[in-house]
C-alpha positions in Angstrom: 15.3 -18.7 5.7 11.7 -17.4 5.2 10.8 -14.7 2.8 8.5 -12.0 4.2 6.5 -9.3 2.4 5.1 -6.2 4.2 1.5 -5.4 3.2 0.1 -1.9 4.0 -2.2 -1.2 1.0 -3.6 -3.6 -1.5 -1.4 -6.4 -0.4 -3.6 -6.5 2.7 -6.6 -7.7 0.7 -5.0 -8.9 -2.5 -1.6 -10.4 -2.0 -1.6 -12.4 -5.2 0.8 -15.0 -4.0 0.7 -18.1 -1.7 0.9 -16.9 1.9 2.1 -19.4 4.6 1.6 -17.0 7.6 0.0 -13.6 8.1 1.0 -11.6 11.2 0.2 -8.0 12.3 3.4 -6.0 12.0 4.8 -2.5 12.5 7.4 -0.7 10.3 9.2 2.1 12.1 10.2 5.3 10.2 7.6 5.1 7.5 4.1 6.5 7.0 1.3 5.2 4.8 -0.3 7.9 2.6 -1.8 8.5 -0.8 1.5 10.0 -2.1 1.8 8.2 -5.4 -0.1 9.0 -8.6 -1.4 5.8 -10.3 -1.2 5.8 -14.1 -1.8 2.1 -14.6 -3.8 0.2 -11.9 -6.1 2.9 -10.4 -5.8 5.7 -13.0 -4.4 6.6 -16.4 -1.7 8.9 -17.7 -4.5 11.3 -18.8 -6.3 11.1 -15.5 -4.0 9.7 -12.7 -5.5 8.2 -9.6 -3.8 7.8 -6.2 -2.4 4.8 -4.5 -0.9 4.3 -1.1 2.9 4.3 -0.6 5.3 4.5 2.3 6.9 7.8 2.7 10.0 8.1 5.0 9.0 9.9 8.2 11.5 9.3 11.0 9.0 9.5 13.9 6.2 7.5 12.2 5.2 3.9 12.4 3.1 2.1 9.8 0.9 -0.8 11.0 0.2 -3.5 8.5 0.7 -7.2 7.9 3.8 -9.3 7.5 3.1 -12.0 4.9 5.4 -15.1 5.0 5.7 -16.5 1.5 4.9 -20.2 1.1 8.1 -22.2 1.0 9.3 -23.0 -2.5 7.5 -20.1 -4.1 9.9 -17.3 -3.2 11.3 -16.8 -6.7 7.9 -16.8 -8.3 6.6 -14.4 -5.7 9.4 -12.0 -6.1 8.9 -12.1 -9.9 5.2 -11.5 -9.5 5.6 -8.6 -7.0 8.2 -6.9 -9.2 5.9 -7.0 -12.2 3.0 -5.7 -10.1 4.7 -3.1 -7.9 7.6 -1.8 -10.1 5.5 -1.3 -13.2 6.5 2.4 -13.4 9.5 2.5 -11.1 7.8 4.9 -8.6 8.2 2.3 -5.9 11.6 1.2 -4.6 12.1 -2.4 -3.4 13.7 -2.5 0.1 14.4 -5.1 2.7 13.3 -3.5 5.9 13.0 -4.8 9.5 9.5 -5.2 10.9 8.4 -6.0 14.4 5.7 -8.7 14.4 2.8 -8.6 16.9 4.3 -11.7 18.7 7.6 -9.8 19.2 9.6 -11.4 16.4 11.8 -9.2 14.2 11.8 -10.1 10.5 13.2 -8.6 7.4 10.5 -8.1 4.7 10.4 -7.1 1.1 8.8 -3.7 1.2 7.8 -1.3 -1.5 8.4 2.4 -0.6 7.9 5.5 -2.7 10.8 7.1 -4.6 10.3 10.8 -3.6 12.3 11.9 -6.6 10.0 10.1 -9.1 7.5 12.1 -11.2 4.6 10.1 -9.7 5.4 11.2 -6.2 2.8 13.7 -4.8 3.3 13.7 -1.0 1.4 16.4 1.0 -1.7 16.7 -1.1 -4.6 18.1 0.9 -7.2 15.4 1.9 -10.0 17.1 -0.1 -7.8 17.1 -3.3 -7.1 13.4 -2.6 -10.8 12.7 -2.3 -11.6 14.4 -5.5 -9.0 12.4 -7.4 -9.9 9.1 -5.8 -13.6 9.6 -6.4 -13.2 10.0 -10.2 -10.1 8.0 -11.3 -10.4 4.6 -12.9 -7.5 2.4 -14.1 -6.7 -1.1 -15.3 -7.7 -2.7 -12.0 -10.9 -0.6 -11.6 -12.1 2.5 -9.8 -9.7 4.2 -7.5 -12.4 4.4 -4.9 -12.6 0.6 -4.6 -8.9 0.5 -3.7 -9.5 3.0 -1.0 -12.6 1.3 0.4 -11.0 -2.2 0.4 -7.9 -1.0 2.1 -9.8 1.1 4.7 -12.1 -1.8 5.5 -9.3 -4.3 5.9 -7.4 -2.0 8.2 -10.5 -1.5 10.3 -11.2 -5.2 10.4 -7.6 -5.7 11.7 -8.2 -3.0 14.4 -5.8 -0.5 12.8 -6.9 3.1 13.1 -6.2 5.3 10.1 -8.1 8.5 10.5 -7.1 9.9 7.1 -8.3 6.8 5.3 -11.6 6.8 7.3 -12.2 10.5 6.4 -11.3 9.8 2.7 -13.7 6.9 2.6 -16.6 9.0 3.9 -15.7 11.9 1.6 -15.3 9.8 -1.5 -18.6 8.1 -0.8 -20.3 11.5 -0.5 -18.7 12.7 -3.8 -19.6 9.5 -5.6 -23.2 9.4 -4.3 
């Protein structure tokens, strides 16, 4: 049985594990948004940044990529992902069903936001998000690089995300 991982943010452009197959996929009932304060990778405790997370929204669908883990590396991949994604327990690890672009249905390890966690910040106005992203820096670099990389990869895949496009333009203007 294959292990799949759903990428909707940085996993699109930096999976960090051996990928045997990459397929466009849709996850029903979840929406991608900057709803998690980042205190490690893209911000600090003193000046948190924002990272993307999946927020439960019954009528939503999130487009992303299903990443099939290279056979024989499943345990190491899961260990790596847990160290990366569960660093502050704001994400919850779930096995969720995705529909692949070719019609297959697979179950994928997916990291979703815990809406009861202190780092959850759903519903921030886009301007406030832009101001935070433009200024925050964490252990993996400027928050704006995370935004730009994700928005560019989604665009390259043909996935429209008007909020990320607006944020990219606004953060670039603030940072200029």
